[in-house]
Phi, psi and omega in degrees: 000133177277136178231161181240136173269132185219160172262129179235120180293141179256002181095136182286124177077359181262094184282340180300316180296316180295317179297318179296315180296320179294322183284317186260341184077016182224150175212122182271131180254148176297152178302138177085001179290132177259139178235156178266121178275123182274324183203146174245132182211166179286129182290342180269309186253355178063020176283130179299144179302324181297335179269325182045042184287335181270147177290146181252130004284150182294137179263005181292157178290141178293136178282149180297328182258021179295151181294136179247106185296342180273001174109000000 
């Protein structure tokens, strides 16, 4: 599965949001929020999409912290 690494603002001067995200690993964004994707890579082998070095589908082992689209 391809995933994207992105920068998500936590709000200027609002440490509660940053503390919650650091503690839980989650941050809820309002509907319609656009984010800038910095890099797209394989969630299993971490090979960047631009290289496409792994055969698709990737045969790499799933990472414990891999993104789970079902929540």
